[in-house]
ZAFIPA-417952 format. One record per residue (C-alpha): residue number from 1; residue in three letters; chain; z, y, x. Coordinates in nm, 2 decimals. Layout:
% ZAFIPA-417952
 num residu chaine      w      v      u
 NUM    ALA      A      Z      Y      X
...
% end
This chain:
% ZAFIPA-417952
 num residu chaine      w      v      u
   1    MET      A   2.08 -11.80  13.00
   2    TYR      A   1.82 -12.14  12.93
   3    VAL      A   1.73 -12.36  13.24
   4    CYS      A   1.48 -12.54  13.00
   5    ASN      A   1.32 -12.40  12.72
   6    CYS      A   1.13 -12.68  12.61
   7    ASN      A   1.52 -12.86  12.54
   8    GLY      A   1.74 -12.53  12.47
   9    LEU      A   1.95 -12.66  12.82
  10    ARG      A   2.12 -12.35  12.90
  11    GLN      A   2.31 -12.34  13.26
  12    ARG      A   2.60 -12.42  13.10
  13    ASP      A   2.48 -12.74  12.93
  14    VAL      A   2.30 -12.85  13.28
  15    ALA      A   2.69 -12.74  13.41
  16    PHE      A   2.86 -12.97  13.21
  17    ALA      A   2.68 -13.26  13.27
  18    ILE      A   2.66 -13.16  13.62
  19    GLU      A   3.00 -13.19  13.66
  20    ALA      A   3.05 -13.51  13.40
  21    GLY      A   2.87 -13.63  13.71
  22    ALA      A   2.53 -13.61  13.68
  23    THR      A   2.29 -13.63  14.02
  24    ARG      A   1.96 -13.61  13.91
  25    PRO      A   1.79 -13.42  13.62
  26    ARG      A   1.70 -13.73  13.40
  27    GLU      A   2.07 -13.81  13.37
  28    ILE      A   2.11 -13.39  13.32
  29    PHE      A   1.86 -13.45  13.00
  30    ALA      A   2.02 -13.80  12.95
  31    SER      A   2.38 -13.65  12.89
  32    ASN      A   2.19 -13.38  12.67
  33    GLN      A   2.01 -13.67  12.45
  34    CYS      A   1.67 -13.53  12.56
  35    ALA      A   1.40 -13.58  12.73
  36    ALA      A   1.19 -13.34  13.03
  37    GLN      A   0.87 -13.22  12.82
  38    CYS      A   0.71 -13.01  13.02
  39    ALA      A   0.93 -13.03  13.34
  40    LYS      A   0.91 -12.65  13.48
  41    CYS      A   1.30 -12.68  13.49
  42    VAL      A   1.34 -12.99  13.68
  43    CYS      A   1.32 -12.78  14.03
  44    GLU      A   1.58 -12.52  13.91
  45    MET      A   1.83 -12.85  13.80
  46    ARG      A   1.73 -12.98  14.14
  47    GLN      A   1.90 -12.63  14.29
  48    MET      A   2.22 -12.63  14.01
  49    ILE      A   2.28 -12.98  14.17
  50    GLN      A   2.25 -12.91  14.52
  51    ASP      A   2.46 -12.57  14.53
  52    SER      A   2.70 -12.80  14.32
  53    ARG      A   2.71 -13.01  14.62
  54    GLN      A   2.79 -12.77  14.84
  55    ALA      A   3.02 -12.60  14.70
  56    PHE      A   3.23 -12.90  14.66
  57    ALA      A   3.19 -13.02  15.02
  58    LEU      A   3.29 -12.69  15.14
  59    ALA      A   3.62 -12.73  14.91
  60    ALA      A   3.69 -13.05  15.02
  61    GLU      A   3.69 -12.87  15.44
% end
């Protein structure tokens, strides 16, 4: 499923960037060699980052 239609970023592309250490949408774009266009995807990216942090925190307990 696409997260960013402007740049053709799929959920797996965003997830790989987050796993590699991206903590902000701009870092996700940078890791995929692109930039935000319309920014409609930024909220979903932030949610994916937050979900990843929560999963990591639960795993650390």
